[in-house]
C-alpha positions in Angstrom: -13.2 18.8 -30.4 -12.0 18.3 -26.9 -12.6 14.8 -25.4 -15.6 14.5 -23.1 -16.4 12.2 -20.2 -17.9 8.9 -21.3 -21.7 8.9 -21.7 -23.5 8.1 -18.5 -20.7 9.4 -16.3 -20.1 12.7 -14.6 -17.2 14.5 -13.0 -17.6 15.5 -9.3 -16.1 19.0 -9.5 -14.5 20.3 -6.3 -17.6 21.7 -4.6 -19.6 18.5 -5.1 -16.5 16.3 -4.4 -16.2 18.0 -1.0 -19.9 17.3 -0.4 -19.5 13.6 -1.4 -16.8 13.4 1.3 -19.2 14.9 3.8 -21.9 12.6 2.6 -19.7 9.5 3.3 -18.5 10.9 6.6 -22.1 11.5 7.8 -23.0 7.9 6.9 -19.9 6.6 8.7 -21.0 8.6 11.8 -24.7 7.6 11.8 -24.1 4.0 10.9 -21.1 3.7 13.3 -23.5 4.4 16.1 -25.3 1.2 15.2 -22.0 -0.8 15.2 -21.2 -0.8 11.4 -17.6 -0.7 10.3 -16.1 -0.1 6.9 -15.2 -2.7 4.3 -13.6 -2.2 0.9 -14.1 -4.8 -1.9 -12.8 -4.8 -5.5 -14.5 -2.8 -8.2 -14.7 -6.0 -10.2 -15.5 -9.6 -9.3 -15.9 -12.9 -11.1 -18.9 -12.6 -13.3 -20.2 -15.8 -11.8 -20.7 -14.1 -8.4 -23.3 -11.7 -9.9 -24.9 -14.5 -12.0 -25.3 -16.7 -8.9 -26.0 -14.0 -6.4 -28.2 -11.4 -8.2 -29.9 -13.8 -10.6 -29.3 -14.6 -14.3 -32.8 -13.5 -15.2 -32.5 -10.0 -13.8 -32.0 -7.1 -16.0 -28.9 -6.2 -14.1 -27.2 -9.4 -15.1 -28.8 -10.1 -18.5 -28.5 -6.6 -19.9 -26.6 -4.1 -17.7 -23.3 -5.5 -16.5 -20.0 -4.2 -17.9 -17.7 -7.2 -18.6 -14.0 -6.5 -18.2 -11.5 -8.6 -20.3 -7.7 -8.4 -20.6 -6.1 -8.0 -24.0 -4.6 -11.5 -23.7 -8.0 -13.1 -23.1 -9.6 -11.0 -25.9 -7.1 -12.3 -28.4 -7.8 -15.9 -27.1 -11.5 -15.4 -27.8 -10.8 -13.9 -31.2 -8.7 -17.0 -32.1 -11.7 -19.2 -31.2 -10.5 -20.2 -27.7 -12.1 -19.9 -24.3 -11.2 -18.3 -21.1 -11.4 -19.7 -17.6 -14.3 -18.8 -15.3 -12.0 -17.0 -12.9 -10.9 -14.7 -15.7 -14.5 -13.8 -16.6 -14.8 -10.5 -14.7 -17.5 -7.8 -14.4 -17.5 -4.4 -12.9 -19.7 -4.5 -9.8 -23.3 -3.4 -10.5 -24.1 -3.4 -6.8 -22.3 -3.9 -3.5 -24.0 -6.7 -1.7 -22.7 -9.7 -3.6 -19.1 -8.6 -3.2 -19.5 -8.0 0.5 -21.1 -11.3 1.1 -18.4 -13.0 -1.0 -15.8 -11.3 1.3 -17.6 -12.5 4.4 -17.7 -16.0 3.2 -14.1 -16.1 1.9 -12.7 -14.7 5.1 -15.1 -16.4 7.5 -16.1 -13.1 9.1 -19.1 -14.8 10.8 -17.9 -18.0 12.5 -20.6 -20.2 13.8 -22.0 -18.8 17.1 -20.3 -15.4 16.5 -22.0 -12.0 16.7 -23.2 -10.7 13.3 -20.8 -8.9 11.0 -22.0 -5.3 10.5 -20.3 -3.8 7.5 -20.7 -0.6 5.4 -19.2 0.4 2.1 -19.1 3.5 -0.2 -18.0 3.8 -3.8 -18.8 3.5 -7.5 -21.0 1.0 -9.1 -21.5 0.3 -12.9 -24.5 -0.5 -15.0 -24.9 -0.2 -18.8 -28.3 1.5 -18.6 -29.7 4.2 -20.8 -28.4 7.4 -19.2 -31.0 9.8 -17.9 -31.5 12.1 -14.9 -30.9 10.1 -11.7 -29.6 7.1 -13.7 -25.9 6.9 -14.7 -23.6 4.2 -16.0 -21.2 5.0 -13.2 -22.8 6.0 -10.0 -21.9 6.2 -6.3 -23.6 4.2 -3.6 -23.3 3.8 0.2 -24.6 0.6 1.7 -24.6 -1.6 4.7 -24.8 -5.4 5.2 -25.5 -7.2 8.4 -24.8 -10.9 8.2 -25.4 -13.5 10.9 -28.7 -12.5 12.5 -32.3 -13.2 11.3 -34.3 -11.4 13.9 -36.7 -8.8 12.6 -35.1 -6.2 14.9 -32.1 -6.2 12.5 -34.4 -5.2 9.6 -36.2 -2.5 11.5 -32.9 -1.2 12.9 -31.4 -0.8 9.4 -34.5 1.0 8.0 -34.5 3.4 11.0 -30.8 4.0 10.6 -31.2 4.9 6.9 -34.1 7.3 7.7 -31.9 8.9 10.4 -29.2 9.4 7.8 -31.5 11.1 5.3 -32.6 13.6 8.0 -28.9 14.2 9.0 -27.9 14.9 5.4 -30.7 17.4 4.9 -33.5 15.6 3.0 -36.7 16.6 4.8 -38.6 13.7 6.3 -41.9 15.1 4.9 -40.4 14.9 1.4 -39.9 11.1 1.6 -42.1 8.1 1.5 -41.1 4.7 3.0 -42.5 1.6 1.3 -42.3 -1.8 3.0 -43.3 -5.3 2.0 -42.4 -9.0 2.5 -41.2 -11.2 -0.3 -41.9 -14.4 1.7 -39.4 -17.3 1.9 -38.6 -20.5 0.0 -41.6 -22.2 1.7 -44.3 -19.7 0.7 -43.0 -17.8 -2.3 -43.1 -20.7 -4.8 -46.9 -21.0 -4.5 -47.2 -17.2 -4.8 -45.0 -17.2 -7.9 -47.3 -19.9 -9.4 -50.3 -17.7 -8.6 -48.8 -14.7 -10.3 -47.7 -16.7 -13.3 -51.3 -18.1 -13.7 -52.6 -14.6 -13.5 -50.1 -13.3 -16.1 -50.9 -16.2 -18.4 -54.6 -15.3 -18.2 -53.7 -11.7 -19.2 -50.9 -12.5 -21.7 -52.5 -10.5 -24.5 -52.3 -7.4 -22.3 -48.6 -7.7 -21.4 -45.5 -6.6 -23.3 -43.1 -9.2 -24.8 -40.6 -8.7 -22.0 -43.2 -9.5 -19.3 -44.3 -12.6 -21.3 -40.7 -13.7 -21.0 -40.6 -12.8 -17.3 -43.7 -14.9 -16.8 -41.7 -18.0 -17.7 -38.5 -17.1 -15.9 -39.4 -15.0 -12.9 -43.0 -13.6 -12.9 -42.4 -11.3 -9.9 -40.1 -9.2 -12.1 -43.3 -8.0 -13.9 -44.1 -5.8 -11.0 -41.1 -3.7 -11.9 -42.2 -3.1 -15.5 -42.5 0.5 -16.5 -45.0 -0.2 -19.4 -48.3 1.6 -18.4 -50.3 -1.3 -19.8 -48.4 -3.9 -17.8 -48.5 -1.8 -14.6 -52.3 -1.6 -15.0 -52.5 -5.4 -15.3 -50.2 -6.1 -12.4 -52.1 -3.7 -10.2 -54.7 -6.5 -9.8 -52.3 -9.4 -9.5 -52.4 -11.6 -6.4 -50.7 -10.0 -3.4 -47.8 -11.6 -1.6 -49.3 -10.7 1.8 -52.1 -13.1 1.1 -49.7 -16.0 0.6 -47.2 -15.6 3.5 -46.5 -18.5 5.7 -47.0 -18.1 9.4 -43.2 -17.5 10.1 -43.0 -14.9 7.4 -46.1 -13.1 8.5 -44.9 -13.1 12.1 -41.5 -11.7 10.9 -43.2 -9.0 8.8 -45.6 -8.0 11.6 -42.6 -7.6 14.0 -40.8 -5.4 11.6 -43.8 -3.1 11.3 -44.2 -3.0 15.0 -40.6 -1.9 15.5 -41.0 0.8 12.9 -44.2 2.1 14.4 -42.6 2.1 17.8 -39.8 4.3 16.5 -42.4 6.7 15.1 -41.7 6.0 11.5 -44.5 6.4 9.0 -44.6 3.8 6.3 -46.8 2.5 3.5 -47.3 -1.2 2.9 -46.9 -1.9 -0.8 -47.6 -5.5 -1.8 -46.3 -4.8 -5.3 -42.8 -3.8 -4.0 -40.4 -6.6 -5.1 -37.1 -4.7 -5.6 -35.0 -5.6 -8.7 -32.7 -8.4 -7.5 -33.5 -12.1 -7.0 -31.7 -12.6 -3.7 -34.3 -10.9 -1.5 -36.3 -12.9 1.1 -38.9 -11.6 3.5 -38.4 -7.9 4.3 -38.0 -5.5 1.4 -38.3 -1.7 1.5 -37.7 1.4 -0.6 -37.4 5.1 0.2 -38.8 7.5 -2.4 -38.8 11.3 -2.8 -42.3 12.6 -3.3 -41.5 15.7 -5.4 -38.9 17.0 -7.9 -37.5 13.7 -9.3 -40.1 12.3 -11.7 -40.2 8.6 -12.2 -36.6 8.1 -10.9 -37.7 8.9 -7.4 -36.2 6.0 -5.4 -33.2 7.2 -3.3 -32.5 4.0 -1.4 -33.8 0.6 -0.4 -32.9 -2.9 0.4 -34.1 -5.9 2.4 -33.3 -9.4 3.8 -31.4 -12.0 1.8 -31.1 -15.1 4.0 -30.0 -17.4 1.1 -27.3 -15.3 -0.6 -24.3 -16.6 1.4 -25.2 -20.2 0.4 -25.5 -19.1 -3.3 -21.9 -17.9 -3.3 -20.6 -21.0 -1.6 -20.8 -20.3 2.1 -22.6 -21.8 5.0 -26.2 -20.7 5.7 -25.9 -17.1 7.0 -28.9 -14.8 7.2 -28.4 -11.3 5.9 -30.0 -7.8 5.7 -28.7 -4.8 3.8 -29.5 -1.6 1.9 -27.9 0.8 -0.5 -28.6 4.4 -1.2 -27.6 6.3 -4.4 -25.6 9.4 -3.9 -26.6 11.0 -7.2 -30.3 10.5 -6.5 -29.9 12.0 -3.0 -28.0 15.0 -4.5 -30.9 15.6 -6.9 -33.4 15.4 -4.0 -31.4 17.8 -1.9 -31.2 20.3 -4.8 -34.9 20.0 -5.3 -35.3 21.0 -1.7 -33.2 24.2 -2.3 -29.7 22.8 -1.3 -26.6 24.3 -2.8 -23.2 22.6 -2.6 -20.9 24.7 -0.3 -17.7 26.0 -1.8 -14.8 23.7 -1.6 -12.4 26.6 -1.4 -11.5 27.8 2.1 -8.8 30.3 3.2 -8.3 31.4 6.8 -5.2 33.5 6.2 -3.7 35.2 3.1 -0.2 36.7 2.9 0.1 39.6 0.4 3.4 40.8 -1.0 4.1 44.4 -1.9 7.1 43.3 -4.0 9.1 40.3 -5.0 11.9 41.1 -2.5 9.6 39.9 0.4 8.3 36.7 -1.2 10.7 34.4 0.6 9.7 35.8 4.1 6.0 35.8 3.0 6.4 32.1 2.0 7.9 31.3 5.3 5.1 33.0 7.2 2.5 31.1 5.1 4.1 27.8 6.0 4.1 28.7 9.7 0.4 29.3 9.4 -0.2 26.0 7.7 1.8 24.2 10.3 -0.4 25.8 13.0 -3.5 24.2 11.4 -4.8 27.1 9.3 -5.6 27.1 5.6 -3.3 29.7 4.2 -2.5 31.0 0.6 -0.4 33.6 -1.1 -0.2 34.9 -4.7 1.9 32.8 -7.0 1.4 35.0 -10.2 3.1 38.3 -9.1 -0.2 40.2 -9.1 -0.5 43.8 -7.9 -1.4 44.4 -4.3 -4.9 45.4 -5.3 -5.3 42.2 -7.2 -4.0 40.2 -4.3 -6.7 41.7 -2.1 -9.3 40.8 -4.6 -8.0 37.2 -4.7 -8.0 37.0 -0.9 -11.6 38.2 -0.9 -12.6 35.7 -3.6 -11.0 32.9 -1.5 -12.9 34.0 1.6 -9.8 34.9 3.6 -10.6 36.1 7.1 -7.2 37.7 7.7 -4.7 39.2 5.2 -1.1 39.9 6.3 0.5 42.6 4.1 4.3 42.4 3.9 6.4 45.0 2.2 10.1 46.0 2.1 9.7 48.6 4.9 7.7 46.2 7.1 10.2 43.4 6.5 13.1 45.7 7.4 11.4 46.5 10.7 10.6 42.8 11.2 6.9 43.5 11.1 3.7 42.8 9.0 0.4 44.6 8.7 -2.6 42.4 9.6 -6.0 43.2 8.3 -9.3 41.7 9.5 -11.2 41.3 6.2 -14.6 41.4 8.0 -14.1 44.5 10.1 -11.3 46.1 7.9 -9.4 46.9 11.1 -5.6 46.8 10.7 -2.8 46.3 13.2 1.0 45.9 13.0 2.4 42.7 14.4 6.0 41.5 14.9 6.8 38.7 12.5 9.0 36.8 14.9 6.3 37.1 17.6 3.7 35.8 15.2 5.8 32.8 14.2 6.5 32.1 17.8 2.8 32.3 18.6 2.0 30.0 15.8 4.7 27.5 16.7 3.6 27.6 20.4 0.0 26.6 19.6 0.9 24.4 16.6 -1.2 21.8 14.8 -4.9 21.7 14.7 -5.4 23.3 18.1 -4.7 26.7 16.4 -6.8 26.0 13.3 -8.9 29.1 13.1 -8.4 32.8 12.2 -10.5 33.8 15.2 -7.9 32.2 17.5 -5.1 34.2 15.8 -7.1 37.4 16.0 -7.7 36.9 19.7 -4.1 36.1 20.3 -2.9 39.3 18.5 -5.4 41.4 20.4 -4.0 40.0 23.6 -0.5 40.9 22.5 -1.7 44.4 21.7 -3.1 44.7 25.2 0.2 43.7 26.7 
């Protein structure tokens, strides 16, 4: 049997790969208007970064990380030895920790400097049970703003993300924006204690995993998918009832900014997100139909203590990530089809092999002028070449035969109108060379130029 892609991964075939490129370009355009610039970080980091940054008790760290190890270190472990902390590496399960590490390492936010606004795009890795909308290798686009704690940063990021969804084609009416506040180190401990006391009182109704969470991080129980646990946590104490004055003021300001931008949102006091580094604002964007339980297509929040966790100076931060695969499912549910990756402006057809060299030369001239151009490389019949040109979507076909070549000419057919004209090869090449580059990158331009030559 032929080898298959690893479980939990998928190939982005040409049509979807082209859309992924468009997806990234759209994000760069939208986010760039808000001052975000691209950063690239490694696909793997020291495992300790994720343990300290994301949280050892999270499912991501405790269950889902892929650990990478060299053959040399594997042999060392098998021989009963140990490996150094810097050699304990894991594939990145999310993008924030790596970006914050880079900001700290390279001092991208010196004291008193403007905030660093960074965006990234690429694969992430989690050893989860593969299912629709959840893969072991998946693609994310995200942003991180480090160095500003004002609530306007939070609102700006949320608005920016919703603008992106609209630009990419996900209908606003098909989404739901959930917001909440996680509090801070002053008010959250008391809230955690209140949730733990509530869970202890309902321990006989909780799953074993939530009983463990009650001891380590009781807020994680809000994420439990067990229906019984969800029913219990529905009546747990609400964080909004325990916020300190500063956190409440921050949260109210975020909501005011969102309302002023005309964004509809739902306050969800059970929204905690899945990572330990969040403080204050958290949010999630869900699709209302067509995705079942895996309906979250993006989310994030504020993480004012993360830079310190990875060894930097106190640096407030805000960020979000959106999953490409989830967005693609949402788009398809709305009737979207990936456009074809193949494009052909101009096709050169050969009547016989004797003209192939000149046909090849004309094809290169078209490419140099900025057009997508193809010719047959399998010595097909002329009829089959026209079928290929039609399949490729060619707008214009130039037919070159021995008689035409002897006369220094080529027949040019408009594949939409089926009109034909004869053009001088030398004049065509001169025309192409004169315009050159991307300024002549369309079949319409060539058609108009040939018509002008006819008129003269």
